[in-house]
C-alpha positions in Angstrom: 0.0 0.0 0.0 1.2 3.5 -0.8 0.7 6.9 0.8 -1.9 8.9 -1.1 -0.1 12.1 -0.4 3.6 11.4 -1.0 3.4 8.1 -2.9 5.9 6.3 -0.7 5.2 2.7 0.4 3.5 2.7 3.8 5.7 0.8 6.4 3.7 -0.1 9.5 0.2 1.0 10.3 -1.5 3.2 7.6 -3.2 6.4 8.9 -6.6 7.4 7.7 -6.9 11.2 8.0 -8.9 14.0 6.4 -6.8 16.5 4.5 -8.8 19.4 3.0 -12.1 17.5 3.3 -10.7 14.5 1.5 -10.4 11.1 3.2 -6.9 9.8 2.6 -4.8 6.8 3.6 -1.3 8.1 4.5 2.0 7.2 6.0 2.9 8.4 9.6 4.8 11.5 8.3 2.0 12.7 6.1 -0.7 11.9 8.7 0.5 15.1 10.5 -0.9 17.2 7.6 -4.4 16.1 8.2 -6.9 16.2 11.0 -9.2 13.6 12.6 -8.9 10.0 11.8 -11.8 8.3 9.9 -12.8 4.6 9.7 -13.6 2.9 6.5 -17.3 1.9 6.1 -17.9 -1.8 5.8 -19.1 -2.6 2.3 -22.9 -3.0 2.1 -25.4 -3.5 -0.6 -26.5 0.2 -0.6 -23.0 1.8 -0.6 -21.4 0.3 -3.7 -18.9 2.6 -5.3 -19.8 4.1 -8.6 -17.4 2.1 -10.7 -18.5 -1.2 -9.3 -22.2 -0.2 -9.6 -21.7 0.6 -13.3 -20.0 -2.7 -13.9 -22.8 -4.6 -12.1 -25.5 -2.6 -13.8 -24.2 -3.1 -17.4 -23.9 -6.9 -17.0 -27.6 -7.1 -16.4 -28.7 -4.8 -19.2 -26.3 -5.8 -22.0 -28.3 -8.0 -24.3 -26.1 -9.9 -26.8 -27.4 -9.5 -30.3 -28.0 -12.8 -32.1 -25.9 -12.7 -35.1 -28.3 -14.4 -37.5 -27.0 -14.7 -41.0 -29.3 -15.0 -43.9 -30.3 -18.6 -44.2 -28.7 -20.7 -46.9 -31.8 -20.9 -49.1 -32.4 -17.1 -49.0 -30.1 -14.5 -50.5 -30.1 -10.7 -50.4 -31.1 -8.9 -53.6 -28.3 -7.4 -55.7 -28.3 -3.6 -55.3 -30.0 -3.8 -51.9 -28.3 -0.5 -50.8 -29.9 1.5 -53.6 -33.3 -0.1 -52.9 -33.1 0.8 -49.2 -32.0 4.4 -50.0 -34.6 5.0 -52.6 -37.4 3.6 -50.5 -36.2 5.7 -47.5 -36.0 8.9 -49.6 -39.4 8.1 -51.2 -40.9 8.1 -47.7 -39.1 11.3 -46.9 -37.2 9.9 -44.0 -33.6 10.7 -42.8 -31.2 8.1 -41.7 -32.0 9.0 -38.1 -35.7 8.7 -38.6 -35.5 5.3 -40.2 -33.0 4.1 -37.6 -35.5 5.1 -34.8 -38.5 3.5 -36.6 -36.8 0.1 -37.0 -34.7 0.3 -33.8 -31.3 0.2 -35.6 -28.3 2.4 -35.3 -27.8 5.2 -37.9 -24.4 3.8 -38.8 -25.9 0.5 -39.6 -28.5 2.1 -42.0 -25.7 4.1 -43.7 -23.5 1.1 -44.1 -26.3 -0.9 -45.6 -27.2 1.8 -48.0 -23.5 2.1 -49.1 -23.3 -1.7 -49.3 -20.4 -1.7 -46.9 -22.4 -4.1 -44.8 -24.8 -6.8 -45.8 -27.8 -6.9 -43.5 -28.5 -10.0 -41.5 -31.9 -11.7 -41.9 -33.4 -9.9 -38.9 -32.5 -6.4 -40.1 -33.4 -7.2 -43.7 -36.9 -8.3 -42.6 -37.3 -5.1 -40.6 -36.4 -3.0 -43.6 -38.7 -5.0 -45.8 -41.7 -4.6 -43.5 -41.2 -0.9 -42.8 -40.1 0.2 -46.3 -42.3 -2.2 -48.3 -39.5 -3.5 -50.4 -38.2 -7.0 -51.2 -34.6 -7.6 -50.1 -34.7 -11.4 -49.3 -35.3 -13.7 -52.3 -35.2 -17.5 -52.3 -32.1 -19.0 -53.8 -32.9 -20.8 -57.1 -30.0 -23.0 -58.1 -29.7 -23.4 -61.8 -30.3 -26.9 -63.0 -27.2 -28.6 -64.4 -28.2 -30.7 -67.3 -27.2 -34.3 -67.3 -24.4 -34.8 -69.8 -25.7 -38.3 -70.8 -29.2 -37.0 -71.7 -28.1 -33.9 -73.7 -25.7 -34.1 -76.6 -22.8 -31.7 -76.4 -23.2 -29.3 -79.4 -20.1 -27.2 -78.9 -17.2 -27.2 -81.4 -13.9 -28.5 -80.1 -10.4 -27.2 -81.1 -9.7 -30.5 -82.8 -12.7 -30.1 -85.0 -11.7 -26.6 -86.0 -8.2 -27.9 -87.0 -9.7 -30.7 -89.0 -12.0 -28.3 -90.8 -9.2 -25.8 -91.5 -6.9 -28.6 -92.7 -9.6 -30.0 -95.0 -10.4 -26.5 -96.4 -6.7 -25.9 -97.0 -6.3 -29.2 -98.9 -9.4 -28.5 -101.0 -7.9 -25.1 -101.9 -4.6 -26.7 -102.7 -6.1 -29.4 -104.9 -8.2 -26.8 -106.8 -5.1 -24.6 -107.5 -3.2 -27.7 -108.7 -5.7 -28.5 -111.4 
């Protein structure tokens, strides 16, 4: 423990004195600067210091946000930022107004509009409901045709070489006659 006045380590018994209306723990030498000794109050439920109260209070009120991604069978529409911005402007709302209406931060709204952030499914659904736009669309996977049922109709490089070779021979034979 160190003296709160001079900063030196306290050797022996610490003195609790009042110096200029401040309760301080001091060494024997600095205790002469103060008057009347005070006794520390035992900690009780009612007298919790401010720092500890803040720490305790925030643990109860912080609610972790569920980070729900967009499910695998649903995707966000391309150009979602422009859709959100146009719908917001059409309704005559500022970023702050929209954020307040859907209970999201202004920074989140701005990032979504600039497409620096892709909204999770929960935020996208809020935006869809409030703005009356469609952001989430079902994923439609393109069907890959079976190679055995469909004949490949593309021309290969080998076929091109054969055609060019045949054409060249025909031209050579015609010029020889």
